[in-house]
N, C-alpha and C positions, 0 to 999 in steps of 0.2 A: 614352477617357476624355478629359476635357478637361487642357488644359495651361497655363500662365501663368509662362513665362518672360519676361525683358526685355523683348525683341521683340513678344510676342505682349499684354503689358500696355499697352505703346505705342500698338499698333494697336487694342487695346480702347478705352483711353482716350480716343482721338481719334475713334475711329468713334463712340462713345457721349457724347462730350463729357463724360465723369466726371472731375470735377475733385478735386482732392484729392491727396495724395503717397500712393504705392501701399503704402509702410509702414505706413499707418495700417490699423486694424483694420477701420473701417467701408469703407472705399476699396477695401480687397482685397477684402472679401466682395462687395462691388459687381461688381468684375471676374471674379471666379470666377464668380457668379451668370451673368452675361454670357457667359461662357467656356463656361460649362456649357448654357445655352439654344442657342448657336450650332453646337457641336458636334455632328455628326451621328452617328447609330449605324453608318452605314456607312462604310468608307473613312476612319475617324476619325484612323487614321495618316497618310493623304495629306493630309487637311485641317489636321492639325496640322502637316505640315512646310510648307504652303502658308502659313500662318499667321506661321510661324517667318523664311520667306523674303521674305514680304511686309516684315515688319519691319527686316529687314538689308538688303533691297535698296531697298527703295521707301521705305516709313514710316521713314526714318530720325531721328535726335534733331534733326539740323540740318538745312534744307533738304529736307523731304521732295518726292520726286518724284509730286505729287498727280495732275498731267497722265497719268500713267502708271499710276496706280491703279486698278485694279477697282471700288474700292470709294468713288470719287468723288463718284458722285451721291447716297449714302446716308449719307458719312460728315458728322456734324454739326459738327465742328471744322472741317473743309474750308469748310461752307456757310458757318460764320461768319467765314471770315478768319484764324482765329488757331490751326492744328493745333500750332505749336510751342508752345503754352502748358500743353498736354498730353503724359504726366503731370502733376500738379503736383509742384512742388521741395519737396525736404525742409526742413520748418519750420526757422529760424535757432533755434539754441538758446540761450539766456540763459546765459552764463558768469560766473560769481563774479569781483570785483574786487579785487585785492591792493594796497594802497597804502604804498609804501615811500619813504623818503629816501636819495638817494645824496650822499657828500659826495666833492667834486672839490678837492682839494689840489693847487695848483700851486706850486712853489719859484721863486726867481728865476730859473732855468735853464729855466724853461718844462717841468719834468719834472713827471710825475703822480704821486699815490699810490697804486698800487695792490698789494692784496694777493689772495691766494690763496683761493679760495672752497672750503666743505667739499666733501670727494669725491662725496657724496650730495646730490641734489637738483639743482636746474636748474645748469646750467653747471659741474657739476661740477669741480672740480680747475682751472679757469681763473682767470686773473686776472681782478680788477674792481675796481669802486670800493667804498668802505667802503658797508655797508647799515645803515640804522637804520629800526626799525618807526616811530618817529615823530619830530617835528621835536623834541621835547624831548629825546630820549635823543641827538641829532645835536648839539644844542648844550650839552648837558653834557657831553659829549666832547671839543666842541672847547675849552670851558671848561677842561677838566682837561689837555689836550693844548697846547692854543694860548695860553691866558692870557686876561685880561678885553679885553685889547684887539685879539681877533680879529676880523677881518673876513669878514664872511658875507656873501652875496650870493644871493639867491634866483633860479634861472632856471625859464622856462616847465616846467609839468608835461608829462609826456610818456607815450607806451603802448607796451608791446609785448606781444602778444597771442601766448598759447600755445594747445594745442587745447583744455585742460581751465579755463583761466581766463586773464584781463586783469592784468598789471601796468602799474599806473600810478606812475611815479616821479617824483620832484620832485628833480632835482639841486640842490644848493648849491655855489656856487663861494666860495672862500677862498684868496686869494694872500697867499702867508706871507713872510717876508724871511728868514727862518731854517729849517732844517730842524729840526722838532721832534723828540724822543725819543718813540717810539710804546710804547706797553706791549708787555710781553715777549710776550704771548699772542697777538697779531695777527702774521700772516706777510705782511708787505709791505714794499714799498720805493719811492723816488721813482725812476722809470723814464720813459726816453724812449718814448712809446705808439707812436709810429710805427714802433719797432722790434720791438714787442711782436707775436708773429705769431698768436696767438690770443687773442681777445678775444671776449666776449658782443656781439652786432651791436649791439644799442642804445646799449652802452658804445661801440664803437669809433665809430659814428653820431655820438653826442653828441659826444665829443673832436673830431674831424672838424670838427663845425657850430661849437664852442666856438674853435679855431684861426680859423675866418673872420670869425666875430662874436663877440668875446669879452667883449661887456656884458653885465651881469645887471642887474635890479634890486635894491635892500636889500629884505629882508624886513620 
């Protein structure tokens, strides 16, 4: 019976110049068809073992040793000079994008207001910046806690990608003269971010960049 493990797929895709990702049904059917047409009825086990060895030792994913391959003259990918283009790569998946605003409150000592994230969800239990779904929600919060004379500066938007979505976050910096009293429901405090061991990677990177280039543009 024919086989189609990873090594055999690579050999057949290159030998027949079969484009496409083997995980796609159409490409997989074509590879199975080719495997079945080449597999002999006699000594099939020896043939299959030879195909697997050919893929693991000679027709490798990178830098295949085409000059030592017994199929060199009949390999269409080798004739075209592009064997490593086969088999095709898995198509990139379009990930959804979530947009949020992060408030960067900095007191006269240079400490940043960080609060604990919920235990469930991304960065569960870690300290992070206050997060808002909209700019209006952030400005409403600042008006209530910082007063009408608050200073807000919009920083460039950034992106952090997870396996299942992109997080686009827009930091908003506010330098304050006095430490405001935060609502009782928010579990946070002004801290020296350099002394916090566990911060989400994009938060730490943002605060490091802020120390190096503190300027931001008015919204």
